[in-house]
C-alpha positions as a Markdown table, in Angstrom:
| # | Residue | x | y | z |
|---|---|---|---|---|
| 1 | Unk | 169.9 | -73.6 | 90.5 |
| 2 | Unk | 166.3 | -74.7 | 90.8 |
| 3 | Unk | 164.3 | -77.0 | 93.0 |
| 4 | Unk | 162.6 | -79.5 | 90.8 |
| 5 | Unk | 160.0 | -82.4 | 91.9 |
| 6 | Unk | 159.3 | -85.5 | 89.8 |
| 7 | Unk | 155.9 | -87.2 | 90.3 |
| 8 | Unk | 156.8 | -90.7 | 88.7 |
| 9 | Unk | 155.9 | -94.2 | 90.0 |
| 10 | Unk | 159.1 | -95.6 | 87.8 |
| 11 | Unk | 162.2 | -95.7 | 89.8 |
| 12 | Unk | 164.3 | -96.0 | 86.7 |
| 13 | Unk | 162.8 | -93.1 | 85.2 |
| 14 | Unk | 163.4 | -91.2 | 88.6 |
| 15 | Unk | 167.0 | -92.1 | 88.7 |
| 16 | Unk | 167.7 | -91.1 | 85.0 |
| 17 | Unk | 165.9 | -87.7 | 85.4 |
| 18 | Unk | 167.4 | -87.1 | 88.8 |
| 19 | Unk | 170.9 | -87.6 | 87.6 |
| 20 | Unk | 170.4 | -85.3 | 84.7 |
| 21 | Unk | 169.1 | -82.5 | 86.9 |
| 22 | Unk | 171.9 | -83.1 | 89.7 |
| 23 | Unk | 174.4 | -82.9 | 86.5 |
| 24 | Unk | 173.0 | -79.5 | 85.6 |
| 25 | Unk | 173.4 | -78.0 | 89.0 |
| 26 | Unk | 169.6 | -78.4 | 90.2 |
| 27 | Unk | 168.2 | -79.7 | 93.3 |
| 28 | Unk | 166.0 | -82.5 | 92.7 |
| 29 | Unk | 163.1 | -84.5 | 94.6 |
| 30 | Unk | 161.5 | -87.5 | 93.4 |
| 31 | Unk | 157.8 | -88.4 | 94.7 |
| 32 | Unk | 156.8 | -91.9 | 94.0 |
| 33 | Unk | 153.3 | -91.8 | 95.4 |
| 34 | Unk | 151.0 | -89.4 | 93.8 |
| 35 | Unk | 148.7 | -89.4 | 96.8 |
| 36 | Unk | 151.2 | -87.8 | 98.8 |
| 37 | Unk | 152.1 | -85.4 | 96.3 |
| 38 | Unk | 150.4 | -82.3 | 97.3 |
| 39 | Unk | 151.3 | -82.3 | 101.1 |
| 40 | Unk | 155.0 | -82.8 | 100.2 |
| 41 | Unk | 154.7 | -79.9 | 97.5 |
| 42 | Unk | 152.7 | -77.5 | 100.2 |
| 43 | Unk | 155.7 | -78.3 | 102.6 |
| 44 | Unk | 158.6 | -77.7 | 100.2 |
| 45 | Unk | 157.3 | -75.7 | 97.3 |
| 46 | Unk | 159.5 | -76.3 | 94.1 |
| 47 | Unk | 160.2 | -74.0 | 91.4 |
| 48 | Unk | 159.1 | -76.5 | 88.7 |
| 49 | Unk | 157.2 | -80.0 | 88.6 |
| 50 | Unk | 157.3 | -82.6 | 86.1 |
| 51 | Unk | 154.5 | -85.1 | 86.4 |
| 52 | Unk | 153.6 | -88.5 | 84.8 |
| 53 | Unk | 150.2 | -88.6 | 83.6 |
| 54 | Unk | 149.5 | -92.6 | 84.5 |
| 55 | Unk | 150.3 | -93.7 | 87.8 |
| 56 | Unk | 148.5 | -95.7 | 90.6 |
| 57 | Unk | 146.4 | -93.9 | 93.2 |
| 58 | Unk | 145.7 | -90.2 | 91.9 |
| 59 | Unk | 146.0 | -89.7 | 88.1 |
| 60 | Unk | 148.6 | -87.3 | 86.8 |
| 61 | Unk | 145.8 | -85.1 | 85.1 |
| 62 | Unk | 143.9 | -84.9 | 88.6 |
| 63 | Unk | 146.7 | -84.0 | 90.4 |
| 64 | Unk | 147.6 | -81.3 | 87.5 |
| 65 | Unk | 143.9 | -80.1 | 88.4 |
| 66 | Unk | 144.7 | -80.0 | 92.2 |
| 67 | Unk | 148.0 | -78.0 | 91.6 |
| 68 | Unk | 146.2 | -75.4 | 89.4 |
| 69 | Unk | 143.3 | -75.0 | 91.8 |
| 70 | Unk | 145.7 | -74.0 | 94.4 |
| 71 | Unk | 146.7 | -70.5 | 94.9 |
| 72 | Unk | 150.0 | -71.8 | 96.4 |
| 73 | Unk | 151.0 | -74.0 | 93.4 |
| 74 | Unk | 149.0 | -72.4 | 90.6 |
| 75 | Unk | 152.1 | -70.6 | 89.1 |
| 76 | Unk | 154.4 | -73.3 | 89.5 |
| 77 | Unk | 155.4 | -74.7 | 85.7 |
| 78 | Unk | 154.4 | -78.4 | 85.2 |
| 79 | Unk | 155.7 | -80.5 | 82.6 |
| 80 | Unk | 153.9 | -83.7 | 82.0 |
| 81 | Unk | 156.3 | -86.6 | 81.2 |
| 82 | Unk | 154.2 | -89.5 | 79.7 |
| 83 | Unk | 154.0 | -92.7 | 77.8 |
| 84 | Unk | 150.5 | -91.5 | 76.5 |
| 85 | Unk | 151.4 | -89.9 | 73.0 |
| 86 | Unk | 147.9 | -89.1 | 71.6 |
| 87 | Unk | 147.1 | -85.7 | 70.6 |
| 88 | Unk | 143.8 | -85.8 | 72.3 |
| 89 | Unk | 145.7 | -86.5 | 75.7 |
| 90 | Unk | 148.3 | -83.7 | 75.0 |
| 91 | Unk | 145.5 | -81.1 | 74.4 |
| 92 | Unk | 143.7 | -82.2 | 77.6 |
| 93 | Unk | 146.9 | -81.6 | 79.5 |
| 94 | Unk | 147.3 | -78.2 | 78.0 |
| 95 | Unk | 143.9 | -77.5 | 78.8 |
| 96 | Unk | 144.2 | -78.3 | 82.3 |
| 97 | Unk | 147.1 | -76.3 | 82.8 |
| 98 | Unk | 150.4 | -78.1 | 81.7 |
| 99 | Unk | 153.1 | -75.8 | 80.7 |
| 100 | Unk | 154.7 | -78.4 | 78.7 |
| 101 | Unk | 154.2 | -82.0 | 77.6 |
| 102 | Unk | 157.1 | -84.7 | 76.5 |
| 103 | Unk | 156.6 | -88.4 | 75.6 |
| 104 | Unk | 158.4 | -91.2 | 77.0 |
| 105 | Unk | 160.8 | -92.5 | 75.7 |
| 106 | Unk | 162.8 | -89.2 | 76.5 |
| 107 | Unk | 166.1 | -87.9 | 76.5 |
| 108 | Unk | 166.8 | -87.0 | 80.0 |
| 109 | Unk | 168.9 | -83.8 | 78.8 |
| 110 | Unk | 166.3 | -82.6 | 76.8 |
| 111 | Unk | 163.9 | -82.7 | 79.9 |
| 112 | Unk | 166.5 | -80.6 | 81.9 |
| 113 | Unk | 166.5 | -78.2 | 78.9 |
| 114 | Unk | 162.9 | -77.7 | 78.6 |
| 115 | Unk | 162.3 | -77.3 | 82.2 |
| 116 | Unk | 165.2 | -74.9 | 82.2 |
| 117 | Unk | 162.9 | -73.2 | 79.5 |
| 118 | Unk | 159.9 | -73.1 | 81.6 |
| 119 | Unk | 161.7 | -71.7 | 84.5 |
| 120 | Unk | 163.2 | -68.7 | 82.6 |
| 121 | Unk | 159.7 | -68.0 | 81.2 |
| 122 | Unk | 158.2 | -68.4 | 84.7 |
| 123 | Unk | 160.7 | -65.9 | 86.0 |
| 124 | Unk | 160.2 | -63.5 | 83.4 |
| 125 | Unk | 156.4 | -63.6 | 83.9 |
| 126 | Unk | 156.6 | -63.2 | 87.5 |
| 127 | Unk | 159.0 | -60.1 | 86.9 |
| 128 | Unk | 156.6 | -58.5 | 84.9 |
């Protein structure tokens, strides 16, 4: 069981993803306001983060940069979940530190599967 945070402004997406993670036995939290995300993440460090690229307030890419610059969150796996599907946007996300990138529309079960894969890789790296 892992603690997963979704940073997403769309409540319907949050409900779909949350249900899939609960069904898979994970703890799930939804942060609907990107400007509060860093504070919440610092208070309750997640095992993985799923991050929308385009949100009102702090854009997802800026939030990703902040996560990677912070020693507390630099190793937390981050998956971008975005309606933006251009190769250039994906390349920028990976350059900025994303560990995976999925495009909307999506299959919630695939989001869970790919997040679990990221968690497995992260644990292997930390175990050294």
